[in-house]
C-alpha positions in Angstrom: 104.2 76.3 97.9 100.6 75.9 99.5 100.3 75.8 102.7 97.3 74.2 104.6 95.8 75.3 107.4 94.3 73.6 110.9 92.9 74.3 113.8 93.6 71.1 115.3 96.1 71.6 118.7 97.0 68.6 118.0 99.9 68.8 114.7 101.3 71.7 116.8 104.8 72.1 117.4 104.8 73.6 120.8 108.7 73.1 121.0 109.3 75.6 118.0 106.4 77.2 119.5 108.2 77.6 122.2 111.2 78.7 121.1 109.8 81.0 118.8 107.5 83.6 121.5 110.6 83.3 124.8 113.6 83.0 122.7 112.8 85.0 120.1 109.7 87.5 120.1 110.0 91.1 121.7 106.9 90.0 124.0 107.0 86.8 125.5 110.0 86.7 126.2 110.8 84.0 129.0 107.8 82.7 129.2 108.0 78.7 130.0 106.5 75.7 128.7 104.2 75.6 130.4 103.5 78.8 130.1 102.8 78.5 126.2 101.2 75.8 126.6 98.7 76.7 129.0 97.8 79.9 126.4 97.6 76.9 123.6 95.0 75.0 125.5 93.1 78.4 126.4 92.7 79.8 123.3 91.6 79.1 119.1 94.8 78.2 117.7 95.8 78.1 113.9 99.3 76.6 112.2 100.3 76.5 108.7 101.2 73.5 107.3 104.4 73.2 104.5 105.2 69.6 103.4 103.8 68.7 106.7 106.4 70.4 108.6 104.4 74.1 111.1 105.6 77.2 109.4 103.4 80.1 111.2 100.7 79.8 114.0 98.4 82.0 115.1 95.5 82.3 118.8 93.1 84.1 119.3 91.1 84.8 122.3 87.4 84.9 120.9 83.5 85.1 122.7 83.2 83.6 119.2 80.4 87.0 119.3 81.6 90.6 119.7 84.8 90.5 120.2 88.1 88.9 119.3 92.0 89.2 120.5 94.4 88.3 117.9 97.7 86.9 119.4 101.4 85.8 118.9 100.7 85.8 115.1 103.8 84.1 114.3 105.6 83.0 110.6 108.7 81.4 111.8 112.3 82.7 110.6 113.0 80.3 107.8 109.6 80.5 106.6 109.7 84.8 106.1 109.5 86.6 103.1 107.0 83.9 101.9 103.2 85.4 102.3 102.5 83.2 105.4 101.6 85.8 106.8 98.9 87.1 105.3 97.6 83.6 103.7 97.2 83.1 108.0 95.8 86.4 109.3 93.4 86.2 106.4 92.1 82.6 107.1 92.1 83.6 110.7 89.8 86.8 109.9 87.3 84.7 107.8 87.1 81.6 110.6 83.1 81.9 111.7 84.8 82.6 115.2 86.3 85.7 114.6 84.3 86.6 111.1 81.3 87.9 112.8 83.4 89.9 115.9 82.5 93.6 115.6 85.6 94.5 117.7 89.1 92.3 116.5 91.6 94.1 118.5 95.8 93.1 118.7 98.8 94.7 119.6 102.2 95.3 117.3 105.2 96.9 117.9 106.5 96.6 114.6 103.7 95.5 112.3 101.3 98.3 112.0 101.1 98.0 107.9 100.9 94.7 108.1 97.7 95.5 109.9 96.4 98.0 108.1 95.9 95.8 104.9 93.1 94.1 107.0 91.3 97.3 108.2 93.5 97.5 111.5 93.9 100.5 113.4 95.7 102.8 116.2 93.2 102.9 118.9 93.9 106.6 120.9 97.8 107.6 121.5 98.6 104.0 121.7 101.4 102.5 119.4 100.7 99.8 120.5 97.2 98.9 120.4 94.6 98.2 116.9 91.7 97.6 116.5 89.2 96.3 113.1 86.5 97.5 114.9 83.0 97.5 112.8 80.6 98.4 116.6 79.4 102.0 116.1 78.4 103.2 118.8 76.3 106.1 118.0 
């Protein structure tokens, strides 16, 4: 099934996003709906929709030039395993606000292989931090 991706925050299902982050994720347990709303308000957000239903979500904090930080990349449980996460990440990484950033970073506990397919590498000895970095400091 074809997925439509939008950056229109008015389309986001905040209740579904909050429920997942606060109750199912390992990184955002206990976030209040108000906190989730503030994160949405202050980030570039991406919603994926199939037949009008939100199936995935992601947000990015970025200066739109040098640095971008991927956060809350989620495919909601009933829709996992259908390629929506790959489609969402490809879309995010090609978005005008992110594609030219020298450094795109993220933290993950369990999805290293997924992100490595998009050029991300572990940073130092951290088991969580990953980045796609094209900035040469030489």
